C-alpha positions as CSV (number, residue, x, y, z in Angstrom):
1,V,10.1,5.4,9.8
2,A,6.7,3.9,9.2
3,A,7.2,3.7,5.4
4,T,10.6,1.9,6.0
5,V,9.0,-0.6,8.4
6,I,6.1,-1.3,5.9
7,A,8.5,-1.7,3.1
8,A,10.5,-4.3,5.1
9,M,7.2,-6.1,6.1
10,A,6.0,-6.2,2.5
11,Y,9.4,-7.4,1.2
12,Q,9.5,-10.2,3.8
13,A,5.9,-11.2,3.1
14,G,6.8,-11.5,-0.5
15,L,9.8,-13.7,0.2
16,N,8.0,-15.8,2.8
17,P,4.2,-15.8,2.1
18,P,1.8,-17.1,4.8
19,G,2.1,-20.8,5.2
20,G,5.7,-20.8,3.9
21,V,7.1,-22.4,0.8
22,W,7.6,-26.0,-0.3
23,D,11.0,-27.1,0.8
24,S,11.3,-29.8,-1.8
25,D,9.6,-30.7,-5.1
26,Q,6.2,-32.4,-4.7
27,K,6.1,-35.3,-7.2
28,D,3.2,-37.5,-8.2
29,N,4.5,-40.4,-10.2
30,S,6.9,-38.6,-12.5
31,T,5.0,-35.3,-12.7
32,I,6.1,-32.5,-10.4
33,N,3.1,-30.8,-8.8
34,Y,5.0,-28.1,-6.9
35,Y,8.5,-27.0,-7.1
36,A,10.7,-26.2,-4.1
37,G,10.4,-22.6,-3.2
38,T,6.8,-22.3,-4.5
39,S,4.3,-20.8,-2.1
40,I,2.1,-23.3,-0.2
41,M,-0.6,-20.7,-0.1
42,V,-1.0,-20.9,-3.9
43,A,-1.8,-24.6,-3.6
44,N,-4.1,-24.4,-0.5
45,Y,-5.8,-21.0,-1.2
46,P,-5.7,-20.3,-4.9
47,E,-8.4,-17.6,-4.6
48,S,-6.6,-15.7,-1.9
49,Y,-3.1,-15.9,-3.4
50,P,-3.5,-13.4,-6.2
51,K,-5.2,-10.9,-3.8
52,F,-2.3,-11.3,-1.4
53,W,0.3,-10.6,-4.0
54,K,-1.6,-7.6,-5.4
55,Y,-2.1,-6.0,-2.0
56,N,1.5,-6.8,-0.9
57,T,3.0,-5.4,-4.1
58,V,1.0,-2.2,-3.9
59,A,2.0,-1.8,-0.2
60,L,5.6,-2.3,-1.1
61,L,5.6,0.1,-4.0
62,A,3.6,2.7,-2.2
63,S,6.0,2.6,0.8
64,L,9.0,2.8,-1.4
65,S,7.3,5.8,-3.1
66,T,6.8,7.4,0.3
67,I,10.4,6.9,1.2
68,L,11.5,8.4,-2.2
69,L,9.2,11.4,-1.7
70,L,10.7,12.0,1.8
71,T,14.3,11.6,0.8
72,S,14.1,13.5,-2.5
73,G,14.5,17.0,-1.0
74,L,11.1,18.3,-2.2
75,P,9.9,21.4,-0.4
76,F,7.2,20.0,1.8
77,G,6.0,23.4,2.8
78,K,3.9,23.2,-0.4
79,K,0.4,21.9,0.2
80,V,0.3,20.0,-3.0
81,L,3.3,18.0,-2.1
82,M,2.1,17.4,1.4
83,W,-1.2,16.1,0.0
84,I,0.6,13.7,-2.4
85,L,2.7,12.4,0.5
86,M,-0.4,12.0,2.7
87,A,-2.3,10.1,0.0
88,T,0.7,7.9,-0.7
89,T,1.0,7.1,3.0
90,W,-2.6,6.2,3.2
91,V,-2.4,3.9,0.3
92,T,0.6,2.3,1.9
93,V,-1.1,1.6,5.2
94,T,-4.4,0.5,3.6
95,F,-2.8,-2.0,1.3
96,M,-0.7,-3.3,4.1
97,A,-3.9,-3.8,6.1
98,L,-5.4,-5.7,3.1
99,T,-2.3,-7.8,2.9
100,Y,-2.7,-8.7,6.5
101,L,-6.4,-9.6,6.0
102,E,-5.6,-12.0,3.2
103,S,-2.8,-13.5,5.3
104,M,-5.1,-14.0,8.3
105,K,-7.8,-15.6,6.1
106,T,-5.3,-18.2,5.0
107,I,-3.9,-18.8,8.5
108,L,-7.3,-19.0,10.2
109,Y,-8.7,-21.7,7.9
110,W,-7.0,-24.6,9.5
111,A,-7.9,-28.0,8.1
112,H,-10.3,-26.2,5.7
113,D,-12.9,-26.1,8.4
114,R,-14.5,-22.9,7.1
115,E,-17.7,-23.2,9.1
116,H,-15.8,-23.4,12.4
117,M,-13.9,-20.2,11.5
118,R,-16.8,-18.3,10.1
119,P,-17.4,-16.0,13.2
120,I,-13.7,-15.0,13.3
121,T,-13.6,-14.4,9.6
122,I,-16.7,-12.2,9.9
123,V,-15.0,-10.1,12.6
124,V,-11.8,-9.7,10.6
125,R,-13.8,-8.8,7.4
126,N,-16.0,-6.3,9.3
127,S,-13.0,-4.8,10.9
128,M,-11.5,-4.2,7.5
129,Y,-14.7,-2.6,6.3
130,V,-14.6,-0.2,9.3
131,W,-10.9,0.6,8.6
132,I,-11.5,1.3,4.9
133,S,-14.5,3.4,5.8
134,I,-12.5,5.5,8.2
135,V,-9.7,5.9,5.7
136,A,-12.1,6.8,2.9
137,F,-13.8,9.4,5.1
138,F,-10.6,11.1,6.0
139,F,-9.3,10.9,2.5
140,L,-12.5,12.6,1.2
141,V,-12.2,15.3,3.8
142,H,-8.6,16.0,3.0
143,T,-9.3,15.9,-0.7
144,A,-12.1,18.4,-0.3
145,R,-9.8,20.7,1.7
146,F,-7.1,20.3,-1.0
147,I,-9.6,21.2,-3.8
148,A,-10.8,24.2,-1.8
149,I,-7.3,25.4,-1.5
150,V,-6.7,24.9,-5.2
151,L,-9.9,26.8,-6.1
152,Q,-9.0,29.6,-3.7
153,N,-5.6,30.0,-5.4
154,V,-7.3,30.0,-8.8
155,K,-9.6,32.9,-7.6
156,D,-6.5,34.9,-6.6
157,P,-4.2,34.8,-9.6
158,Q,-1.4,36.7,-7.8
159,K,-1.3,34.1,-5.0
160,L,-1.3,31.3,-7.6
161,K,1.5,33.0,-9.6
162,K,3.5,33.4,-6.4
163,Q,3.2,29.7,-5.6
164,I,4.1,28.6,-9.2
165,S,7.1,30.9,-9.2
166,G,8.2,29.5,-5.9
167,C,8.1,26.0,-7.3
168,V,10.0,27.1,-10.4
169,S,12.6,28.9,-8.3
170,W,13.1,25.7,-6.2
171,C,13.5,23.6,-9.4
172,R,16.0,26.1,-10.8
173,S,18.0,26.0,-7.6
174,R,18.1,22.2,-7.7
175,V,19.1,21.6,-11.4
176,N,20.6,24.9,-12.5
177,I,18.6,25.1,-15.7
178,K,17.2,28.3,-17.2
179,I,13.5,28.1,-17.6
C-alpha cells in the first residue's frame, strides 16, 4: 500500500511541481521566456529544480520497483529477496523525503526573503540529516545481518546447496524449463 501511495505522490509531483506551471506563454517583446506548462520552479529556483526531479524520479522508480517485486510472485520466504525488498522500500521512502525537502525549500522562500526563512530552513535541513542518519544506521545493521547470513551459508555448503536448489525448483515451477 505504501509503495502505491508513494508512486501516486511522485507521479503527481512530476505532473504538478511545487509552485505549479505557467498557464500561458511568457513573452518579452517577441521572445518567449517560458512556455505554457513549464514549471514555475525552474524559473524561480533553478538550483533546486534538478534536485527535485532527480529525487522524485528515483522515488517513483523505486516505488514502482517495490510494487513489481511484491506482485511478481517471488518467494519472499527467502532472506535475499526480503533484503532486496527492504532496501528498495528504504530507497523509496528516503527519496520521497528528499523530494519533500526540495519542495519545502521552494515553497518556504516567499519573495526570495532567504534571511527571514533561514531558521525554518535550518530546522528542515537538520531534520533531513537526522532522518538520513537513522535510515543509514538501520540499513547498515540490516546489511551486516544479511552479510552474516550469507557467510554462515557459505560455511555450511549443504545449507547453501539446499537454498540454491530451492530457488532453482521455484524457477522451474514458474517457467517449466529444464535446468
